C-alpha positions in Angstrom: 80.1 7.0 80.5 81.4 7.0 83.7 85.0 6.0 84.5 84.3 4.7 87.9 82.9 1.1 87.6 80.9 1.6 90.9 78.9 4.3 89.2 77.8 1.6 86.1 74.9 -0.3 87.5 73.7 -3.1 85.4 70.9 -4.4 87.6 69.4 -3.2 90.7 66.6 -4.8 92.8 65.8 -3.5 96.4 69.1 -3.9 98.1 71.1 -5.8 95.6 73.1 -3.9 93.1 75.1 -5.3 90.1 77.7 -2.9 89.4 80.3 -3.0 86.8 82.8 -3.2 89.8 81.4 -6.8 90.7 81.2 -7.8 86.7 84.7 -7.0 85.8 85.9 -8.3 89.4 84.0 -11.4 88.5 85.6 -11.4 85.1 89.0 -11.2 86.4 88.5 -14.2 88.7 87.2 -16.5 85.8 90.1 -15.3 83.7 92.5 -16.4 86.4 90.5 -19.5 87.3 90.5 -20.9 83.6 94.4 -20.0 83.3 95.1 -21.8 86.6 93.1 -24.8 85.5 95.4 -25.0 82.1 98.5 -24.5 84.0 97.3 -27.4 86.6 96.6 -29.6 83.5 99.7 -29.0 81.9 102.0 -29.7 84.8 104.9 -31.8 84.2 107.5 -32.8 86.7 110.0 -34.2 84.3 110.7 -33.4 80.4 110.0 -30.3 78.6 107.9 -28.0 80.2 105.3 -25.9 78.7 105.8 -21.9 78.2 102.8 -21.5 80.5 104.0 -23.6 83.3 107.6 -21.8 82.9 106.0 -18.4 83.0 103.7 -19.6 86.2 106.7 -21.1 87.9 109.1 -18.2 87.3 106.4 -15.6 88.7 106.0 -17.7 91.8 109.8 -17.8 92.2 110.2 -14.2 91.7 107.3 -13.4 94.5 108.6 -16.0 96.9 112.0 -14.3 96.9 110.9 -11.0 97.3 108.8 -12.3 100.3 111.7 -14.2 101.7 114.1 -10.9 101.4 111.8 -8.6 103.0 110.1 -10.5 105.9 113.4 -12.5 106.4 111.4 -15.3 107.4 109.9 -18.5 106.0 108.1 -17.2 102.8 105.7 -20.5 102.4 103.1 -19.3 105.0 102.8 -15.8 103.4 103.1 -16.9 99.6 99.7 -17.9 99.0 97.9 -14.8 100.6 100.6 -12.1 99.2 100.6 -14.0 95.8 97.1 -13.7 95.4 97.2 -10.0 95.9 99.6 -9.4 93.4 98.4 -11.6 90.8 94.8 -10.3 91.2 95.8 -6.7 91.1 98.0 -7.4 88.3 95.5 -9.1 86.3 92.9 -6.6 86.8 95.3 -4.1 85.4 96.5 -6.1 82.4 93.0 -7.1 81.2 92.1 -3.2 81.1 93.8 -3.2 77.6 90.9 -5.0 76.2 88.7 -2.5 74.7 85.4 -2.0 77.0 87.4 -3.8 80.1 87.1 -1.4 83.2 89.7 -2.6 85.6 87.8 -3.0 89.0 91.0 -1.7 90.9 89.6 1.5 89.3 86.6 1.3 91.9 87.4 2.7 95.3 85.5 -0.1 96.7 87.8 -2.8 95.2 91.0 -1.2 96.8 89.3 -0.7 100.3 88.3 -4.3 100.0 91.9 -5.4 99.3 93.3 -3.1 101.9 90.6 -4.7 104.5 91.9 -8.3 103.5 95.5 -7.0 104.7 93.9 -5.2 107.7 92.6 -8.4 109.0 95.6 -10.6 107.6 98.2 -8.8 109.9 96.7 -9.6 113.2 95.5 -12.9 112.1 99.5 -14.0 111.1 100.5 -12.0 114.0 98.6 -13.9 116.5 99.0 -17.2 114.7 103.2 -16.5 115.1 103.6 -15.1 118.4 100.0 -15.3 120.4 97.5 -13.1 121.5 99.0 -11.7 124.6 102.5 -10.9 122.8 100.9 -9.6 119.6 98.8 -7.3 121.6 101.8 -6.1 123.8 103.0 -4.4 120.4 100.5 -1.7 120.9 101.3 -0.7 124.2 105.2 0.1 122.8 107.2 2.1 124.0 104.7 3.2 126.6 100.8 2.4 127.2 100.1 5.8 126.2 100.8 5.2 122.8 98.2 2.6 122.5 95.2 4.8 120.9 98.1 6.2 118.2 99.4 3.0 117.4 95.6 1.7 116.7 94.9 5.1 114.7 98.3 4.0 112.8 97.1 0.7 112.1 93.9 2.4 110.2 95.8 4.8 108.6 98.0 2.9 106.9 95.4 0.6 105.5 93.6 3.6 104.2 96.9 4.6 102.5 97.0 1.4 100.8 93.5 1.7 99.2 93.8 5.3 98.4 97.2 4.9 96.7 96.3 1.9 94.6 93.0 3.7 93.6 94.5 7.0 92.7 96.8 5.7 90.6 94.4 3.3 88.6 92.1 6.3 88.3 94.6 8.9 87.3 95.6 7.1 84.3 91.7 6.4 83.2 91.1 10.1 83.5 94.2 11.0 81.7 93.4 8.6 78.9 89.6 9.7 78.6 90.9 13.2 78.4 93.2 12.8 75.3 90.9 10.6 73.5 89.0 13.9 73.2 91.8 16.3 72.1 94.5 14.3 70.3 94.7 11.5 68.1 94.4 7.8 69.1 98.1 7.0 69.1 98.7 9.1 72.2 95.9 7.9 74.8 97.5 4.1 73.6 100.8 5.4 74.9 99.6 6.6 77.8 97.4 3.3 78.3 100.7 1.3 78.1 102.3 3.7 80.7 99.2 3.1 82.9 99.8 -0.9 82.5 103.4 -0.1 83.7 101.9 1.9 86.7 99.7 -0.6 87.4 102.1 -3.5 87.4 104.3 -1.1 89.8 101.2 -0.7 92.0 100.4 -4.3 92.2 104.1 -4.7 93.5 104.1 -2.0 95.7 100.7 -3.1 97.3 102.0 -6.5 97.9 105.1 -5.3 99.1 103.6 -3.3 101.7 101.2 -6.0 102.6 104.2 -8.2 103.5 106.0 -5.3 105.2 103.2 -4.9 107.6 102.6 -8.5 108.2 106.3 -9.4 109.0 106.2 -6.3 111.4 103.5 -8.0 113.1 105.0 -11.6 113.0 108.7 -10.3 114.2 110.3 -12.1 117.1 109.3 -15.8 115.9 
């Protein structure tokens, strides 16, 4: 069985191809939607809060605080986007502890898609905050000769985002697969737990880098 979910094809017809990457992404989104609905139905503004509401609010507070500290700006406009990135990556990695579940972030297709979201969010936030003219001026600083290098820099850091996340998730999967064949189950289980820790850290790093890039594009406002 392939480790990369993109190599696992469940259905193919002409140009339509349903891979494990799509299936497990849909499963991850479905789980998050169900959890969101449960949280929404159980929201209480007064009295004793449910455990799931406490956890949800604590998570949002932590993410909001991190965004505010890093961007030094109003975090409310960035929270929906950056928070969604973190929660999706975090959930995809956590769900991998379920036997048979393959994290969609173990596919380069997924990590590239996430990186592209950041790529398009940077100019969107930058233009909305500073205007088209002021935002585009950043590409000609400190000299107009730096224009091609600044453009290349935009693409290179997005590529690094995708490859970093993909590499860390895949390395964990490969190590577990190798250990399963040579030593008892206990040790791969330990490695899997370490992989979850790494996945959580990668979700954090990906989100932090996203807000760093966006904040750099919106500075001056």
